[in-house]
Residue, then its C-alpha position, 0 to 999 in steps of 0.5 A: x500499500x502506498x503512502x501519500x506525503x505531501x509537502x508544505x515547507x515550514x521548519x522542517x525544510x529551512x535552510x540558513x542563509x549565511x549571508x543575512x542569518x536567516x532561515x529560508x527555503x531552496x528545496x526539500x530535505x525530504x528524500x534525503x531524510x527518507x533515504x538516510x533513515x533506510x525508509x522501506x515503506x513505498x511513498x509517493x511524494x508531492x511537492x504542493x509548497x515550500x512555505x513558513x505556515x505563517x506565511x500560508x493563505x486559505x488557497x494554499x491550505x485549499x491546496x493541501x485540502x484538495x490535494x488530500x482529496x484527490x489522493x488515491x491513496x488513504x494514508x497521507x502524511x503532511x509536512x507543514x509548519x507547526x505555528x498553523x498545524x492545527x488550522x490546516x487540520x481544521x480544514x483538511x478535518x473539514x472535508x469528511x474523508x472518513x477513509x483516510x489517515x492524515x498525519x501532520x507532521x513538522x519540526x521545531x528545528x530545521x533538519x539542516x542543523x546537529x540537533x534537529x528533531x526533523x528525522x525522529x518527527x518523520x520517521x515517528x510520523x510514518x510508523x504512526x500513519x501506518x498504525x492509527x485509524x482514520x482519521x487526521x492527527x498532529x504527530x510531533x516528538x514522539x507523540x500524536x495528538x487529535x488535530x482539535x485536541x493540541x496546542x504548540x507551547x511555546x513558552x516550552x517548544x513542544x505540542x501538548x494536549x488541551 
């Protein structure tokens, strides 16, 4: 069974710009992460956008929702920025895709940094996706949350149950 992996950007895919010290997007790192993790799952990758989630528009969220609706796969993993990941979870859940399992993941530290949580988060999300019942979930740092029962606690840099 194939997994649909939708790429939307977020911190997980940011790169450090040595010229100005800012984080920005050049290209996705997800195929490299999957290769380093020795992934053996059948994954169909589709890059929708590379954006910080704070810059996402209603049109961007509609593109994500449309990609979920149009995916022939019943298991969908979405990389996403952590700041508005719950907003996208809400948009996707509103579709009523009862037979699909959809997991959104992100990272607090970009993959390109030594102590990033990106590799662990992606691997954990892939495993969770294959074990969960249909629904919309957010996974971060070894935890699984229902999309509507989670909040990003900025003070401690973690996602927590409401």
